[in-house]
C-alpha positions in Angstrom: -90.7 -78.5 -21.6 -89.5 -74.9 -22.3 -89.4 -75.7 -26.0 -92.0 -78.5 -26.1 -95.6 -78.7 -27.2 -98.6 -78.4 -25.0 -102.0 -80.0 -25.9 -105.1 -79.7 -23.9 -108.4 -81.2 -24.8 -111.7 -81.3 -22.9 -112.6 -84.3 -20.8 -109.2 -85.7 -20.2 -109.4 -84.8 -16.5 -105.7 -84.3 -16.6 -103.0 -82.0 -18.1 -99.4 -81.7 -17.0 -97.4 -78.5 -17.5 -94.6 -76.5 -15.7 -95.9 -73.4 -13.9 -94.0 -71.3 -16.5 -96.0 -73.0 -19.2 -99.3 -71.7 -17.6 -98.3 -68.3 -18.9 -97.9 -69.7 -22.4 -101.3 -71.5 -22.2 -103.0 -68.3 -21.1 -101.1 -66.2 -23.6 -99.6 -63.9 -21.0 -96.0 -64.6 -22.1 -94.8 -65.1 -25.7 -93.4 -68.6 -26.3 -89.7 -69.0 -27.1 -90.4 -72.3 -28.9 -92.8 -75.2 -29.2 -96.6 -74.8 -29.6 -99.8 -74.5 -27.6 -103.0 -76.2 -28.6 -106.2 -75.7 -26.6 -109.3 -77.7 -27.4 -107.8 -78.9 -30.6 -107.0 -75.4 -31.9 -103.6 -73.9 -32.5 -104.7 -70.5 -31.3 -103.8 -67.9 -28.6 -105.1 -68.6 -25.1 -107.0 -65.3 -25.0 -109.2 -66.3 -27.9 -110.5 -69.1 -25.7 -110.4 -67.3 -22.3 -114.2 -67.8 -21.8 -113.6 -71.6 -21.8 -110.7 -71.4 -19.3 -110.8 -70.8 -15.5 -107.5 -69.9 -13.8 -106.6 -69.8 -10.1 -103.1 -68.5 -9.7 -100.9 -69.2 -6.7 -100.5 -65.5 -5.9 -103.5 -63.5 -4.9 -104.9 -61.5 -7.9 -107.8 -59.7 -6.3 -108.6 -56.0 -6.1 -108.2 -55.4 -2.4 -110.5 -52.3 -2.2 -113.4 -53.9 -4.0 -116.3 -55.4 -2.2 -116.4 -59.2 -2.5 -119.6 -59.4 -4.5 -118.5 -56.6 -6.9 -115.2 -58.3 -7.4 -116.8 -61.6 -8.4 -119.4 -59.9 -10.6 -116.6 -58.1 -12.4 -114.7 -61.3 -12.9 -117.8 -63.0 -14.3 -118.4 -60.1 -16.7 -114.9 -60.1 -18.2 -115.5 -63.8 -18.9 -118.6 -63.0 -20.9 -121.4 -63.2 -18.3 -124.2 -60.6 -18.0 -124.0 -58.5 -14.8 -127.2 -60.0 -13.3 -126.2 -63.6 -14.1 -122.7 -63.0 -12.7 -124.1 -61.6 -9.4 -126.6 -64.5 -9.1 -123.8 -67.1 -9.7 -121.5 -65.3 -7.3 -124.1 -65.3 -4.5 -124.7 -69.0 -5.0 -121.0 -69.8 -4.8 -120.4 -67.6 -1.8 -123.2 -69.3 0.1 -121.8 -72.7 -0.8 -118.3 -71.9 0.4 -119.5 -70.2 3.7 -119.0 -66.6 2.6 -122.6 -65.5 2.3 -122.3 -62.9 5.0 -119.3 -61.3 3.5 -120.7 -60.1 0.2 -120.4 -56.4 1.1 -117.0 -56.6 2.8 -113.9 -55.4 1.1 -111.5 -58.0 -0.1 -108.8 -56.6 2.2 -111.0 -57.3 5.2 -111.0 -61.0 4.6 -108.4 -63.5 5.9 -106.0 -65.1 3.4 -108.0 -68.3 3.4 -111.2 -66.4 2.7 -109.5 -64.5 -0.1 -108.4 -67.8 -1.6 -112.0 -69.0 -1.6 -113.1 -65.8 -3.4 -110.4 -66.2 -6.0 -111.4 -69.9 -6.4 -115.0 -68.9 -7.0 -113.8 -66.4 -9.6 -112.1 -69.1 -11.5 -115.3 -71.2 -11.7 -118.0 -68.5 -12.1 -118.3 -68.8 -15.8 -118.4 -72.7 -15.9 -115.1 -73.2 -17.7 -114.3 -76.4 -19.6 -110.6 -76.2 -18.5 -109.8 -75.3 -14.9 -106.2 -74.5 -14.0 -105.5 -74.6 -10.3 -102.1 -73.6 -9.0 -101.8 -74.5 -5.3 -105.5 -74.1 -4.7 -105.5 -75.0 -1.0 -102.8 -72.5 0.0 -103.8 -70.7 3.3 -106.8 -72.9 4.0 -107.5 -74.8 7.2 -108.4 -78.6 6.9 -112.1 -77.9 6.9 -112.0 -75.4 4.1 -109.5 -77.5 2.2 -111.9 -80.4 2.2 -114.7 -78.1 1.1 -112.8 -77.0 -1.9 -111.4 -80.5 -2.7 -115.0 -81.7 -2.9 -115.7 -79.0 -5.5 -112.6 -79.9 -7.5 -113.7 -83.6 -7.5 -117.2 -82.6 -8.5 -116.2 -80.6 -11.5 -113.8 -83.4 -12.6 -116.6 -85.9 -12.5 -118.7 -83.6 -14.6 -116.2 -84.2 -17.4 -114.3 -80.9 -17.2 -110.5 -80.9 -17.5 -108.7 -80.0 -14.3 -105.0 -79.0 -14.3 -103.8 -79.2 -10.7 -100.4 -77.8 -10.0 -98.8 -78.5 -6.6 -95.6 -79.4 -4.8 -97.6 -81.3 -2.0 -97.3 -84.8 -3.2 -99.9 -86.2 -0.8 -102.5 -83.9 -2.4 -101.6 -84.9 -5.9 -101.7 -88.6 -4.9 -105.1 -88.4 -3.3 -106.8 -86.3 -6.0 -105.2 -87.1 -9.3 -105.6 -90.1 -11.7 -102.6 -89.0 -13.7 -99.5 -87.2 -12.7 -96.3 -85.6 -14.1 -93.2 -84.5 -12.4 -91.2 -81.6 -13.8 -87.7 -80.7 -12.6 -85.7 -77.7 -13.7 -88.0 -77.2 -16.8 -87.8 -80.9 -17.9 -90.5 -83.5 -17.6 -89.0 -86.5 -15.8 -92.2 -88.6 -15.3 -95.6 -88.7 -16.9 -98.5 -91.2 -16.8 -101.4 -92.7 -14.9 -100.7 -92.7 -11.2 -101.3 -96.5 -10.9 -99.0 -97.2 -13.8 -96.3 -94.9 -12.5 -96.3 -96.7 -9.1 -96.3 -100.1 -10.8 -93.4 -99.2 -13.1 -91.4 -97.7 -10.2 -91.4 -101.1 -8.5 -92.9 -103.0 -5.6 -89.8 -103.3 -3.4 -91.1 -100.8 -0.8 -91.8 -101.3 2.9 -93.8 -99.0 5.2 -92.6 -99.0 8.8 -93.9 -97.5 12.1 -91.5 -97.6 15.1 -92.6 -97.7 18.7 -89.1 -97.5 20.3 -85.4 -97.3 19.6 -85.8 -94.9 16.7 -82.0 -94.3 16.7 -81.3 -98.0 16.1 -83.9 -98.0 13.3 -82.3 -95.0 11.7 -78.9 -96.8 11.7 -80.4 -99.9 10.0 -82.1 -97.8 7.4 -78.8 -96.4 6.4 -77.3 -99.8 5.7 -76.9 -100.0 1.9 -77.0 -103.8 1.9 -80.6 -103.6 3.2 -82.0 -100.3 2.0 -81.5 -98.5 -1.3 -83.4 -95.4 -0.2 -85.3 -94.3 2.9 -87.9 -91.6 3.5 -87.4 -91.5 7.3 -89.7 -89.4 9.5 -88.3 -90.7 12.8 -91.3 -92.5 14.1 -92.2 -93.9 10.7 -90.5 -94.5 7.4 -91.0 -95.7 3.8 -88.0 -97.6 2.4 -87.0 -99.0 -1.0 -85.1 -102.3 -0.5 -81.6 -102.7 -1.9 -81.2 -104.8 -5.0 -79.8 -107.7 -2.9 -82.0 -107.0 0.1 -85.4 -108.5 1.0 -88.1 -107.9 3.5 -87.1 -110.8 5.7 -83.5 -109.5 6.2 -84.8 -106.0 7.0 -87.3 -107.3 9.5 -84.7 -109.6 11.1 -82.3 -106.7 11.5 -84.9 -104.5 13.1 -86.1 -107.2 15.5 -82.5 -108.0 16.5 -81.9 -104.3 17.2 -85.0 -104.4 19.6 -86.8 -101.8 17.4 -90.5 -101.9 18.3 -92.7 -102.2 15.2 -96.4 -101.5 15.0 -96.3 -101.7 11.2 -94.1 -103.6 8.7 -95.9 -103.8 5.4 -94.9 -104.2 1.8 -96.6 -101.4 -0.1 -96.6 -99.6 -3.4 -94.3 -96.6 -3.5 -95.8 -93.2 -2.5 -95.7 -90.3 -4.9 -93.5 -88.6 -2.3 -90.8 -91.3 -2.6 -91.1 -91.4 -6.4 -90.6 -87.6 -6.5 -87.5 -87.8 -4.3 -86.1 -90.6 -6.4 -86.7 -88.9 -9.7 -85.8 -85.4 -8.8 -82.9 -86.1 -6.4 -81.6 -84.4 -3.3 -80.1 -81.5 -5.4 -83.6 -80.2 -5.8 -83.3 -78.7 -2.3 -80.8 -76.1 -3.6 -81.9 -76.0 -7.2 -83.1 -72.5 -8.4 -85.9 -73.9 -10.5 -89.3 -74.9 -9.1 -90.0 -78.7 -9.0 -93.6 -79.7 -8.7 -96.1 -82.4 -9.5 -98.8 -81.5 -11.8 -102.0 -83.4 -12.3 
């Protein structure tokens, strides 16, 4: 996608881009090819910055500023009046459990709290397009769920959410469309349900209760299994072209492998990612992620 075109329109609930392309969309880096179109316009991202909210993966806060002042400033540079910016910031801080931290300096907050402040800053001006790069980084499960609820809410309002992550489980739970980009090239793009259907239905989910070593040996049999995502106590496998569920089940039972689950399932996004990107991604210099 380094020389491709990017088109983002309001209300799609989905856009897919490489993290490097975010800089093109936001006009922070000059493009070396292709084009960027926001809201139907072929214009620079800065001309439409008031309509875009951006949460970068890296912290971008002024550490010596007080939390409320930081958010008021972020609102003002997006076109809000000072009083309106402060009012909105207080409302968001209360909602995300930071109401008692308004006078604290950013540097006094934990990483997770700083992430929530930065998240608020990306939404303060009610943007039509929200770009979230690893939004749940540094958050515990409770606060992750709190922010996920906000993301789902703004998507239901009809705003476009671009969600960039390498955590496939998050993308699978939250997104209705996905794209996978590897080494700067898009290798998959479409509605999540269609992607799973097109990838095939020859997948089996397994949970083992004993003899995991025997199970692992069977999962390495190419006559039975084409690909296995093996976690030790559980696994998701793609059956070999000549294999079938009955043969796999018989082999596991004969090996005295205890099973608490043997279910034919649609492939997970994790298994699709591995199949599309390949094992070489582990050492590839480029960043491979799912974006949705």
